[in-house]
C-alpha positions as CSV (number, residue, x, y, z in Angstrom):
1,X,0.8,13.5,2.2
2,X,1.2,11.1,4.0
3,X,-1.2,7.8,4.0
4,X,-1.3,5.0,6.4
5,X,-2.9,1.1,5.0
6,X,-2.0,-2.2,6.5
7,X,1.4,-3.6,7.2
8,X,2.6,-6.4,5.5
9,X,5.3,-8.5,5.3
10,X,7.0,-7.2,2.2
11,X,7.0,-4.2,4.1
12,X,9.5,-5.8,7.0
13,X,13.1,-5.2,5.5
14,X,12.4,-1.5,5.1
15,X,10.9,-1.7,8.7
16,X,13.5,-3.6,9.8
17,X,16.2,-1.0,8.1
18,X,14.5,1.9,10.7
19,X,14.4,0.5,14.0
20,X,18.5,-0.6,12.9
21,X,19.5,2.6,12.6
22,X,17.9,4.1,15.4
23,X,20.4,4.5,18.3
24,X,17.8,2.6,20.4
25,X,17.8,-0.2,18.2
26,X,21.3,-0.7,16.6
27,X,22.7,-3.1,19.0
28,X,19.6,-5.4,18.9
29,X,17.7,-5.2,15.5
30,X,19.7,-7.2,12.8
31,X,19.0,-5.6,9.4
32,X,20.7,-8.5,7.2
33,X,19.5,-10.0,4.0
34,X,18.2,-12.7,4.0
35,X,16.2,-11.3,7.4
36,X,16.2,-13.4,10.6
37,X,13.1,-15.6,10.3
38,X,11.9,-14.0,14.3
39,X,10.9,-10.7,12.4
40,X,8.4,-13.0,10.0
41,X,7.1,-14.7,13.5
42,X,7.1,-12.0,14.8
43,X,4.7,-9.8,12.7
44,X,2.3,-12.6,11.7
45,X,2.3,-12.8,15.3
46,X,1.4,-9.2,16.3
47,X,-1.2,-9.7,13.4
48,X,-3.2,-12.1,15.6
49,X,-3.2,-9.8,18.2
50,X,-6.4,-7.7,17.1
51,X,-5.4,-4.7,19.7
52,X,-2.5,-4.5,17.6
53,X,-3.1,-3.5,14.3
54,X,-0.1,-2.8,11.9
55,X,0.0,-0.4,9.9
56,X,2.5,1.7,7.7
57,X,2.3,5.2,6.3
58,X,4.0,6.7,2.8
59,X,4.6,9.5,1.4
């Protein structure tokens, strides 16, 4: 069963890893440790837009 919850900054590494593994994201996303600051900045900018909820699915 998959449950959904609000996404947290702690989820960013896993989300970026998934995006970077995608055929379209391979040339665009940078799966580096530590993550580039831009990912956290965009995450919080997205949270500030009520019409764009950030959710995380987990099983």
